[in-house]
C-alpha positions as CSV (number, residue, x, y, z in Angstrom):
1,M,-16.3,-36.3,11.9
2,T,-18.3,-35.0,15.0
3,H,-21.7,-33.9,16.3
4,S,-23.4,-30.8,15.6
5,R,-26.0,-29.2,18.0
6,S,-28.9,-30.6,15.8
7,Q,-27.1,-33.7,15.7
8,I,-27.0,-33.9,19.8
9,N,-30.5,-32.7,20.0
10,A,-31.5,-35.5,17.7
11,L,-29.3,-38.3,19.6
12,L,-30.9,-37.1,22.9
13,K,-34.3,-37.4,21.3
14,E,-33.8,-41.2,19.8
15,H,-32.5,-42.9,22.8
16,N,-34.5,-41.1,24.9
17,L,-32.1,-39.0,27.1
18,H,-32.2,-35.9,29.3
19,L,-28.6,-33.9,30.0
20,R,-28.7,-34.1,33.5
21,R,-26.7,-31.2,35.2
22,D,-26.3,-33.2,38.4
23,L,-23.7,-35.0,36.3
24,G,-22.3,-31.6,34.9
25,Q,-23.2,-33.1,31.5
26,N,-22.3,-29.9,29.2
27,F,-22.1,-31.2,25.9
28,M,-19.7,-29.3,23.5
29,V,-21.8,-28.8,19.9
30,D,-19.4,-26.8,18.2
31,A,-17.1,-28.9,15.7
32,N,-14.2,-26.5,15.1
33,T,-13.3,-26.2,18.9
34,V,-14.0,-30.3,19.0
35,R,-11.3,-30.5,16.2
36,R,-9.1,-27.8,18.1
37,I,-9.6,-29.8,21.3
38,A,-8.1,-33.0,19.1
39,G,-5.7,-31.3,17.8
40,L,-4.3,-29.4,21.1
41,A,-4.0,-33.1,22.3
42,D,-1.3,-34.2,20.4
43,I,-2.2,-37.7,20.0
44,G,-1.3,-40.2,17.2
45,S,-1.8,-43.9,16.2
46,D,0.3,-45.3,18.9
47,D,-1.2,-43.6,21.7
48,N,-3.7,-44.5,24.2
49,V,-6.2,-42.4,25.4
50,I,-8.7,-42.3,28.3
51,E,-11.8,-40.2,27.9
52,I,-13.8,-39.4,31.2
53,G,-17.6,-38.3,30.7
54,P,-17.9,-38.5,26.7
55,G,-21.7,-38.3,26.8
56,L,-22.4,-38.9,23.0
57,G,-19.1,-38.6,22.0
58,S,-18.3,-35.4,20.1
59,L,-14.7,-35.6,21.6
60,T,-14.3,-38.7,21.0
61,L,-15.0,-38.9,17.1
62,G,-12.6,-35.7,17.2
63,L,-10.5,-38.0,18.8
64,N,-10.9,-40.8,16.7
65,E,-9.7,-39.0,13.8
66,Y,-6.1,-39.4,15.0
67,G,-6.7,-43.3,15.1
68,P,-5.5,-43.7,18.8
69,R,-7.3,-46.5,21.2
70,I,-9.4,-44.8,23.2
71,V,-11.1,-46.1,26.1
72,A,-14.4,-44.0,27.0
73,V,-15.3,-43.8,31.0
74,E,-19.1,-43.0,30.7
75,Y,-20.9,-42.9,34.0
76,D,-24.9,-42.0,33.1
77,T,-26.2,-45.4,32.3
78,G,-28.0,-44.4,28.7
79,M,-25.2,-42.2,27.5
80,A,-22.7,-45.1,27.8
81,S,-25.3,-47.3,25.8
82,A,-26.1,-44.7,23.3
83,L,-22.2,-44.2,23.1
84,Q,-21.6,-47.9,22.3
85,N,-24.3,-47.5,19.1
86,I,-22.3,-44.5,18.3
87,V,-19.1,-45.8,18.5
88,A,-19.9,-49.3,17.1
89,D,-18.2,-49.4,14.1
90,F,-14.7,-48.6,15.3
91,D,-12.4,-51.7,16.9
92,N,-10.0,-49.1,18.7
93,I,-12.7,-47.4,21.0
94,S,-14.0,-49.0,23.6
95,V,-16.8,-47.7,26.0
96,V,-16.7,-48.6,30.1
97,H,-19.8,-48.2,31.9
98,A,-18.1,-47.1,35.3
99,D,-17.9,-44.3,38.0
100,A,-14.4,-42.5,37.1
101,M,-14.3,-42.0,40.8
102,R,-14.3,-45.3,42.0
103,V,-13.4,-47.4,38.6
104,N,-10.2,-49.4,39.3
105,W,-7.5,-47.4,37.2
106,N,-4.6,-49.2,37.5
107,E,-6.6,-52.3,35.8
108,L,-8.2,-50.1,33.6
109,V,-4.5,-48.6,31.9
110,D,-3.0,-52.4,32.1
111,G,0.3,-51.1,32.9
112,Q,0.8,-48.9,29.4
113,N,1.1,-45.4,29.4
114,W,-1.8,-43.2,29.0
115,V,-3.2,-39.2,27.8
116,L,-6.3,-38.5,29.6
117,V,-8.4,-35.9,27.2
118,A,-11.5,-35.3,28.6
119,N,-14.4,-32.4,28.7
120,L,-14.4,-33.3,32.3
121,P,-17.6,-33.2,34.3
122,Y,-17.3,-29.5,36.8
123,N,-18.5,-31.6,39.7
124,I,-15.7,-34.1,39.4
125,A,-12.9,-32.1,37.9
126,T,-10.1,-30.8,40.8
127,P,-10.8,-34.2,42.8
128,L,-10.4,-36.3,40.1
129,V,-7.0,-35.0,38.6
130,C,-5.4,-34.8,42.1
131,D,-6.4,-38.8,42.6
132,L,-5.0,-39.7,39.0
133,L,-2.0,-37.7,39.9
134,N,-1.5,-39.5,43.6
135,D,-2.7,-43.0,42.3
136,V,-2.2,-43.3,38.8
137,P,1.4,-43.1,37.7
138,H,0.7,-44.6,33.9
139,I,-1.2,-41.8,33.1
140,S,1.5,-39.3,32.2
141,R,-0.4,-36.1,30.5
142,M,-3.8,-35.1,30.7
143,V,-5.4,-32.4,28.4
144,I,-8.5,-31.3,29.9
145,L,-11.5,-29.3,29.3
146,V,-12.2,-27.3,32.9
147,Q,-14.6,-24.8,35.0
148,D,-11.7,-21.7,34.0
149,E,-12.0,-20.9,38.2
150,A,-10.5,-24.6,38.4
151,A,-7.9,-24.0,35.4
152,D,-6.3,-21.4,37.8
153,R,-6.1,-23.4,40.7
154,F,-4.3,-26.1,38.4
155,V,-1.5,-23.6,36.8
156,A,-1.3,-20.9,39.5
157,P,2.2,-19.6,41.0
158,P,3.2,-19.3,44.7
159,G,2.0,-16.0,45.6
160,S,-0.7,-15.3,43.4
161,K,-5.1,-15.0,44.5
162,Q,-5.7,-19.0,43.1
163,Y,-2.2,-20.5,44.9
164,G,-3.3,-23.5,47.3
165,A,-3.2,-26.4,48.1
166,V,-4.6,-27.7,44.6
167,S,-1.8,-25.8,43.1
168,I,0.8,-27.5,45.5
169,K,-0.4,-31.1,44.4
170,V,-0.3,-30.6,41.0
171,A,3.0,-28.9,41.0
172,H,4.4,-31.5,43.0
173,Y,3.5,-34.3,40.5
174,A,3.4,-32.4,37.6
175,H,3.7,-29.3,34.9
176,A,0.7,-27.7,34.5
177,K,-0.3,-24.8,31.6
178,K,-3.0,-23.5,30.0
179,I,-3.7,-24.1,26.7
180,A,-6.2,-22.4,25.3
181,H,-9.3,-20.4,26.4
182,I,-12.9,-22.0,25.4
183,P,-16.5,-20.1,25.5
184,R,-19.1,-21.1,27.2
185,T,-21.3,-20.6,23.9
186,V,-19.8,-23.9,22.5
187,F,-21.9,-25.7,24.8
188,L,-25.2,-27.6,25.1
189,P,-26.8,-26.3,27.7
190,Q,-24.8,-23.0,27.9
191,P,-23.2,-23.0,31.6
192,N,-22.9,-19.9,33.6
193,V,-18.9,-20.5,33.2
194,E,-16.1,-19.7,31.0
195,S,-14.2,-23.0,30.4
196,A,-10.2,-23.7,30.1
197,L,-8.0,-26.0,28.3
198,V,-5.1,-27.7,30.6
199,E,-2.1,-29.4,29.6
200,I,-1.1,-31.5,32.8
201,R,2.3,-33.0,32.0
202,R,3.7,-35.7,34.9
203,R,6.9,-35.1,35.9
204,D,10.0,-37.3,34.8
205,V,11.5,-37.1,38.5
206,I,9.5,-36.9,41.1
207,A,10.7,-35.3,44.6
208,D,11.5,-37.8,47.1
209,V,9.2,-36.6,50.1
210,P,6.7,-37.9,52.9
211,T,3.6,-36.4,50.7
212,D,1.3,-37.9,53.0
213,V,3.0,-35.4,55.8
214,M,3.4,-32.3,53.2
215,F,-0.2,-32.5,51.8
216,S,-1.4,-32.4,55.8
217,L,0.9,-29.3,56.6
218,V,-0.4,-28.0,52.9
219,K,-4.2,-28.7,53.8
220,T,-4.0,-27.6,57.5
221,A,-2.1,-24.0,56.3
222,F,-4.3,-23.5,53.3
223,G,-7.7,-24.0,55.8
224,Q,-7.0,-20.3,57.3
225,R,-4.6,-19.2,54.6
226,R,-4.8,-15.6,56.1
227,K,-3.2,-16.4,59.1
228,M,0.4,-16.5,59.3
229,L,1.9,-19.9,59.3
230,R,3.2,-19.2,62.7
231,R,-0.4,-19.4,63.9
232,S,-2.3,-21.8,61.2
233,L,0.5,-24.9,61.8
234,S,1.2,-24.0,65.8
235,S,0.2,-27.6,66.4
236,V,2.2,-29.2,64.1
237,V,5.3,-27.3,63.9
238,T,7.7,-25.6,66.0
239,S,9.7,-21.9,66.1
240,E,12.5,-24.4,65.9
241,Q,11.4,-26.3,62.9
242,F,10.7,-23.3,60.8
243,S,14.1,-21.8,61.5
244,Q,15.4,-25.0,60.9
245,A,13.8,-24.7,57.2
246,N,15.0,-21.0,56.7
247,I,11.2,-20.3,56.6
248,D,9.9,-16.7,58.3
249,P,7.0,-17.9,60.6
250,E,5.0,-15.3,59.7
251,R,4.7,-15.4,55.9
252,R,1.2,-16.7,54.5
253,P,1.0,-20.1,53.3
254,E,0.5,-18.8,49.7
255,T,4.0,-16.9,49.5
256,L,5.5,-20.8,49.5
257,S,7.5,-22.5,46.6
258,L,7.2,-26.1,46.0
259,V,10.5,-26.3,47.1
260,E,10.3,-24.6,50.6
261,W,7.5,-26.5,51.3
262,Y,9.9,-29.0,50.6
263,S,11.9,-28.1,53.4
264,L,9.4,-27.6,56.2
265,T,8.1,-31.2,55.5
266,E,11.4,-32.7,55.6
267,V,12.0,-31.1,59.2
268,V,8.6,-31.8,60.4
269,S,9.5,-35.5,58.9
270,A,12.9,-35.9,60.9
């Protein structure tokens, strides 16, 4: 069970709601796409699922067919109220009216393991994913629908045009891969970009490096990604430290693997 285009329009009218572009509200209105995403999420009745930006619950209802516990976090007051009515008959679904960028996640996930499954609003997708990876280890897996450009950054390998600070942060904490392409035609309103479904699975063992130092180095280097490392990092890394890390300072930041960033971090932190 999920919503069709006509049902979404009827619900918007019934609850006197309007889709807000400033909140990145693009709702899925194709039942086959919703079922496909719910199936690819690979969840069951024993799982705890977080959904962010559920809107009127198209994906929520699709996920519900697999019987997990679902906590849907919705920022828009009107949407949250409408969704509470829509899912009122399901004891396993709760709606939390909150800003996903400010909510107390550790209180919300209550020490259990969770899967994030969501059609993320485009305007918060990248910072939200990075924050959750950094701060909420109990979210062990994410299956997220994001703008194709953001998906490319999440999964980009070293040496690619899309590889950057976000790619390195994701790779440090998790394994990421694209698992589906989602066309713009399945959304209401139809966005100007294509979307992709990305699976981000947290690593069982995360490298023990001073991440504040590493991410500072990465941010500084990629802030001037066209420059060689000896120029972009001249204020924080000496030529001797580049040598100790076995890294040619004439390379550019997008050519360094995660392991090489670890090496440089360890030397700088010593």
